[in-house]
C-alpha positions in Angstrom: 84.0 18.5 -70.0 82.7 17.7 -66.2 84.5 14.7 -64.8 81.4 12.2 -65.5 82.2 12.6 -69.2 79.2 15.0 -69.8 79.3 18.5 -70.6 79.0 21.2 -68.1 75.9 23.8 -68.5 77.0 26.5 -69.4 75.6 29.9 -67.4 73.0 31.7 -69.0 74.4 35.5 -69.9 73.6 38.5 -67.3 73.7 42.0 -68.0 76.4 43.6 -66.0 75.3 44.7 -62.4 73.4 47.7 -62.0 74.5 50.8 -60.0 72.9 49.8 -57.2 74.6 46.1 -57.0 77.5 48.4 -57.0 76.8 50.6 -54.3 75.6 47.5 -52.2 78.8 45.8 -52.7 81.1 49.4 -51.7 78.9 49.3 -47.9 79.3 45.7 -47.9 83.2 46.1 -47.4 82.4 49.5 -45.4 82.9 52.2 -47.9 81.0 55.7 -48.4 79.8 56.3 -51.6 80.4 59.7 -53.0 79.4 59.4 -56.8 77.9 56.5 -58.7 76.5 56.8 -62.3 75.8 54.4 -65.1 76.4 56.2 -68.5 76.3 54.3 -72.0 78.6 55.4 -74.9 77.5 54.3 -78.3 80.3 52.0 -79.9 79.5 52.6 -84.2 81.5 50.1 -85.3 82.5 46.7 -84.2 84.8 46.1 -87.2 86.7 49.3 -86.1 86.9 48.3 -82.5 88.7 45.0 -83.8 90.7 46.9 -85.8 91.8 49.0 -83.3 92.3 46.2 -80.8 94.1 44.2 -83.1 91.8 41.4 -82.5 93.0 38.5 -83.6 90.6 36.7 -86.7 89.8 33.9 -84.3 88.3 35.9 -81.6 86.4 37.9 -83.7 84.8 35.1 -85.1 84.0 34.2 -81.8 82.5 37.2 -81.0 80.5 37.9 -83.9 78.8 34.2 -83.3 78.2 35.3 -79.2 76.5 38.5 -80.6 74.3 36.7 -83.4 73.3 34.4 -80.9 72.9 36.6 -77.5 69.8 36.3 -75.8 67.3 39.5 -75.6 67.9 40.6 -72.3 71.7 41.2 -73.8 70.7 42.3 -76.8 68.6 44.9 -75.1 70.9 46.0 -72.3 73.7 46.4 -75.1 71.4 47.8 -77.4 73.1 45.5 -80.2 71.9 46.7 -83.5 73.2 46.9 -87.1 73.3 49.9 -88.9 74.2 50.2 -92.3 75.8 47.5 -92.2 77.9 47.9 -89.2 77.5 46.1 -85.4 77.0 48.7 -83.1 76.5 48.6 -79.0 76.1 51.2 -76.1 79.1 50.5 -73.8 77.7 50.7 -70.3 80.4 52.7 -68.4 80.4 52.8 -64.4 82.1 56.1 -62.9 82.4 55.0 -59.3 83.9 57.2 -56.8 83.8 55.5 -52.7 86.2 56.6 -49.4 87.0 54.7 -45.8 84.9 56.4 -43.4 86.9 58.5 -40.6 
């Protein structure tokens, strides 16, 4: 709660930064980007992921709720779907190699 007793508005979720934003961040710090690419890997079963990561039941419920109520830009970015009764998504993976000049 905010000090006034009212709830602080929750920021709207945004898709993760895109590759050009990462390049800009590196260059602003004086780094030279050698390689920068984003690839997506399909994650075929949320429940399998929960089991593998030993996700507590309480967190599983929170995540399911977040997925069920995700804004359309988030749903599209992660390609959230249900296939054969399983929640699937595509996980963005960034490969970035940068160095200091000189």
